[in-house]
C-alpha positions in Angstrom: 0.0 0.0 0.0 1.2 3.5 -0.9 -0.4 6.7 0.0 -0.5 9.0 -3.1 -3.4 11.3 -2.2 -4.4 13.0 1.1 -7.4 15.1 1.9 -7.5 17.3 5.0 -10.9 18.1 6.5 -10.5 21.1 8.7 -7.9 23.7 7.9 -7.6 25.1 11.4 -4.5 24.9 13.7 -4.3 21.1 13.6 -5.0 20.8 9.9 -2.4 23.4 9.1 0.2 21.4 10.9 -0.4 18.5 8.5 -0.6 20.8 5.5 2.7 22.4 6.4 4.4 19.0 6.8 3.2 17.5 3.5 3.4 20.7 1.4 6.9 19.9 0.0 5.8 16.5 -1.2 2.8 18.1 -2.9 5.0 20.7 -4.5 7.3 18.0 -5.8 4.3 16.3 -7.4 4.9 13.1 -5.4 1.6 13.6 -3.5 -1.9 14.9 -4.3 -2.8 17.1 -1.3 -6.0 19.0 -0.8 -8.2 20.7 1.8 -11.9 19.8 1.7 -14.2 22.8 1.9 -17.3 24.1 0.3 -19.1 27.5 -0.2 -17.6 30.7 1.1 -15.0 28.9 3.1 -13.7 27.2 0.0 -13.6 30.6 -1.8 -11.6 32.1 1.1 -9.1 29.3 1.0 -8.7 29.6 -2.8 -8.2 33.3 -2.6 -6.1 33.7 0.6 -4.6 30.3 1.2 -3.4 29.3 4.6 -0.8 31.4 6.4 1.4 29.1 8.5 4.4 30.4 10.5 4.4 33.5 8.3 4.4 31.6 5.0 1.3 31.5 2.7 0.3 28.0 1.4 -2.1 27.5 -1.5 -3.3 23.9 -1.3 -5.8 22.5 -3.7 -9.4 23.0 -2.5 -11.7 20.0 -3.1 -15.4 19.5 -2.6 -16.2 16.2 -0.8 -17.1 14.8 -4.2 -13.8 15.8 -5.7 -12.0 14.2 -2.7 -13.8 10.9 -3.1 -11.4 8.0 -3.2 -8.3 9.6 -1.7 -5.9 7.2 0.0 -5.9 9.0 3.3 -8.5 11.4 4.9 -7.3 13.3 7.9 -10.1 14.8 10.0 -8.9 17.8 11.9 -12.2 19.5 12.8 -13.2 21.0 16.1 -15.2 18.5 18.0 -18.5 20.4 17.7 -18.2 20.4 13.9 -18.1 16.7 13.5 -21.8 15.9 13.4 -22.3 18.3 10.5 -19.4 16.9 8.6 -20.4 13.2 8.7 -22.1 13.4 5.3 -19.0 14.9 3.8 -16.9 12.1 5.3 -19.2 9.4 3.9 -18.9 11.0 0.5 -15.1 11.2 0.6 -14.4 7.6 1.8 -14.2 4.9 -0.8 -13.3 1.2 -0.4 -9.5 2.1 -0.2 -9.6 5.2 2.0 -7.9 5.2 5.4 -9.3 7.7 7.9 -7.3 9.3 10.7 -9.0 11.6 13.2 -6.8 14.1 15.0 -9.8 15.6 16.9 -10.0 16.0 20.6 -12.0 13.6 22.7 -12.3 9.8 22.8 -15.2 9.0 20.6 -14.6 10.7 17.2 -13.3 7.4 15.8 -16.5 5.7 16.9 -18.7 8.3 15.4 -16.8 8.2 12.1 -16.7 4.4 12.1 -20.5 4.3 12.5 -20.8 6.1 9.2 -18.0 4.5 7.1 -17.1 1.3 8.9 -14.5 0.6 11.6 -12.1 -1.1 9.0 -11.4 2.4 7.5 -10.4 4.1 10.7 -6.8 4.1 11.9 -6.8 5.5 15.5 -4.6 8.6 16.0 -4.1 11.7 18.1 -2.0 14.9 17.8 -0.1 17.0 20.3 0.7 20.4 18.9 0.8 23.7 20.7 -0.5 25.7 17.8 -2.4 28.9 18.0 -4.1 31.4 15.6 -2.8 34.9 15.4 -3.6 37.9 13.2 -1.2 36.6 10.5 -2.4 33.0 10.6 -1.4 29.8 12.4 1.8 29.5 14.4 3.6 26.6 16.1 7.2 25.6 16.9 8.1 22.6 14.6 11.0 21.6 16.8 9.1 21.3 20.1 5.9 19.8 18.6 5.3 16.2 19.7 3.2 15.6 16.6 1.0 12.7 15.5 0.7 9.4 17.4 -1.1 6.5 15.8 -1.5 2.8 15.7 -3.7 -0.2 15.3 -6.0 -1.2 18.2 -5.1 -4.9 17.8 -2.3 -7.0 16.1 -0.8 -6.9 13.6 0.4 -3.6 14.9 2.8 -3.1 11.9 0.0 -3.4 9.4 0.3 -2.3 5.7 -1.5 1.0 6.5 0.6 1.7 9.5 3.7 1.3 7.3 2.1 3.4 4.5 1.5 6.3 6.9 5.0 6.0 8.2 6.4 6.2 4.7 4.2 9.2 4.0 5.4 11.2 7.1 9.0 10.2 6.7 11.3 12.9 5.4 8.7 15.6 6.1 8.6 18.1 9.0 5.9 16.1 10.7 6.8 14.5 14.0 5.2 11.2 14.5 5.3 8.0 16.5 3.7 4.6 16.1 2.3 2.9 19.2 0.8 -0.4 20.2 -1.2 1.3 22.9 -3.2 3.8 20.9 -6.4 3.5 23.0 -4.5 4.3 26.2 -2.7 7.2 24.5 -6.0 8.7 23.4 -7.4 8.5 26.9 -4.2 10.0 28.3 -4.5 13.0 26.0 -8.2 13.3 27.0 -7.1 13.4 30.7 -4.6 16.1 29.8 -7.2 18.2 28.0 -9.8 17.9 30.7 -7.6 18.2 33.8 -4.9 20.6 32.6 -5.7 22.3 29.3 -9.3 23.2 30.0 -8.6 25.0 33.3 -5.6 26.8 31.8 -7.8 28.0 28.9 -10.5 29.2 31.2 -8.0 31.0 33.5 -5.6 32.1 30.8 -2.7 30.6 32.7 0.3 28.6 31.5 1.3 25.1 32.5 3.1 26.3 35.5 -0.1 27.5 37.2 -0.4 24.1 39.0 2.9 24.5 40.8 4.1 28.1 40.5 2.7 30.5 43.1 3.5 33.3 40.7 0.8 32.0 38.4 -1.7 31.7 41.2 -0.8 35.3 42.3 -1.3 36.5 38.7 -4.8 35.0 38.8 -5.7 36.5 42.1 -4.2 39.9 41.0 -6.3 39.7 37.8 -9.4 39.2 39.9 -8.5 42.0 42.2 -8.0 44.4 39.2 -11.4 43.4 37.8 -13.1 43.9 41.1 -11.4 47.3 41.6 -12.4 48.4 38.0 -16.0 47.5 38.9 -15.7 49.4 42.2 -16.9 46.4 44.1 -17.4 46.9 47.8 -15.2 44.6 49.9 -18.1 42.7 51.4 -19.3 41.7 47.9 -15.9 40.8 46.4 -16.1 37.1 46.9 -19.5 36.9 45.3 -18.6 39.0 42.3 -15.3 37.1 41.9 -17.3 33.9 41.7 -19.5 35.5 39.0 -16.4 36.5 37.0 -15.0 33.0 37.1 -18.4 31.5 36.2 -18.8 33.9 33.3 -15.3 32.8 32.0 -16.5 29.2 31.9 -19.8 30.2 30.3 -17.8 31.6 27.4 -17.0 28.0 26.4 -20.7 26.9 26.6 -23.2 27.0 23.8 -23.8 30.5 22.7 -20.5 31.7 24.2 -17.6 33.3 22.4 -15.6 30.1 22.5 -18.5 27.6 22.0 -17.2 24.4 20.4 -13.6 24.8 21.5 -14.3 22.0 24.0 -17.2 19.5 24.0 -20.0 20.7 26.3 -19.8 17.6 28.5 -16.1 18.4 29.3 -17.1 21.6 31.0 -17.4 21.4 34.8 -20.8 20.9 36.3 -19.2 21.8 39.7 -16.1 23.8 40.5 -14.1 23.7 43.7 -12.1 26.9 44.2 -9.2 26.4 46.6 -6.7 28.9 47.9 -3.8 26.4 48.4 -1.1 26.1 45.8 0.0 22.8 44.4 3.6 22.3 45.5 6.2 19.6 46.1 6.1 20.5 49.8 2.4 19.5 50.2 2.8 16.6 47.8 0.3 17.7 45.3 2.9 17.8 42.5 6.0 15.7 42.1 9.6 16.7 41.3 8.8 17.0 37.6 5.9 19.3 38.4 3.2 16.8 37.4 0.0 16.8 39.4 -0.2 13.7 41.7 -3.8 12.7 41.2 -4.1 10.4 44.1 -2.6 12.9 46.5 -5.0 15.6 45.2 -8.0 13.4 45.6 -6.9 12.5 49.2 -6.1 16.1 50.2 -9.3 17.5 48.8 -11.6 14.5 49.5 -14.2 16.5 51.4 -14.3 19.2 48.8 -14.7 16.7 46.0 -17.5 14.9 47.8 -19.1 18.3 48.5 -19.2 19.0 44.7 -21.7 16.1 44.3 -24.2 17.8 46.7 -26.9 20.3 45.6 -25.2 23.1 47.5 -21.7 22.1 46.4 -22.6 22.4 42.7 -23.4 26.1 43.1 -20.3 28.2 42.2 -21.2 30.5 45.1 -21.2 27.8 47.7 -19.8 28.7 51.2 -16.6 26.8 50.6 -15.8 28.6 47.4 -16.7 32.0 48.8 -14.4 31.3 51.8 -11.5 30.6 49.5 -12.3 33.6 47.3 -12.3 35.9 50.4 -8.7 34.7 51.1 -7.7 35.2 47.4 -9.2 38.6 46.7 -9.5 40.1 50.2 
C-alpha cells in the first residue's frame, strides 16, 4: 500500500500542521494534497490560502465529491463540527480510503466508524501547541510532539501503518507509532480535561499548578477586575465567583468560544481552593506533574461536596471562603 493522495478536512490549527508538513511532497508532485471545503470557506481558501508560521500556502481545495477515493483522509475539525461533517466524510471515503481523526475527545473514531465502517479508521491523536494569530497559524516545529497513531489490535505493523510511516518520513511532521493507541488517546483526554481546560479558562500557563507566581497572577487579575467595577469589599467574593463563572460560560453553547471543547467536558461543579499545588504539600511531584491520588486524598471533602446540591453552586460557602482569602 502506498499513499498517493491525502485530503484534510478542517484547515484550522491542527489541519495546518499536517498541511505544512506535507506541502513539500505536494510541491514535488509526489503527492496529491487538498483541503476539503465548500461554499464561502472554499472561496476564502482559494483566494487567501493558509498562512502558517508566516508563509502562505495555497493547497488544492476540493469538494467532498472531488476528494472521493483519496488514499488518506485526515479529519482535523473542532469536536463540535463533526456531526455536521459526517455526510462529507461518507462522500469522501471509498473502499480504499484510510481515515485518521486528529480531533480532541475519545469518541470521534467511533462516530466516524459508525458512518463508514471501523475497518477504514486508523486511530490517532495529535499533540501540537499551535495557535491562531492575526497573521495565521503558528507553532514551533521543533518542540511539537506531533501525531501518534497505531492499530488497536495486532498486527500492529499493518500495511496501512507502514504506509502512513512512509508518508510522514522525510517531512517536517513529527510522528510515532504505538501499540497502545487507546491508552494514548485516553491519556490525552485526561490532559485536555484536567490541565488544558482549566488553563484555557483561567488564561494561565502550564506552571499554574505549581508556580505560586501564576496563582498570584490569577488573584491579582481578579482584584484588578473587582477594583475596576468598584466592588465593595463585602461583595468581592460573590462578584469574583460570578467573574469565574462567566469565563466558563464563554465555552458553553452561545458563548464566544463555544465548540472549543465538547460541552460535556465543562465542569458541572467547580471547587475553588486557595492552596497552591507544591512539592512540599505533595500535590505535584519533582517533575511538576499533578499527583492525582494525593490531590484526591487532600481535597476529598471538597470533591465529595461537589456532588451535593449546595456544592454544585459556584457561590457555595466553601468557594466563597476561598475567594475571600484570594481577593480580600
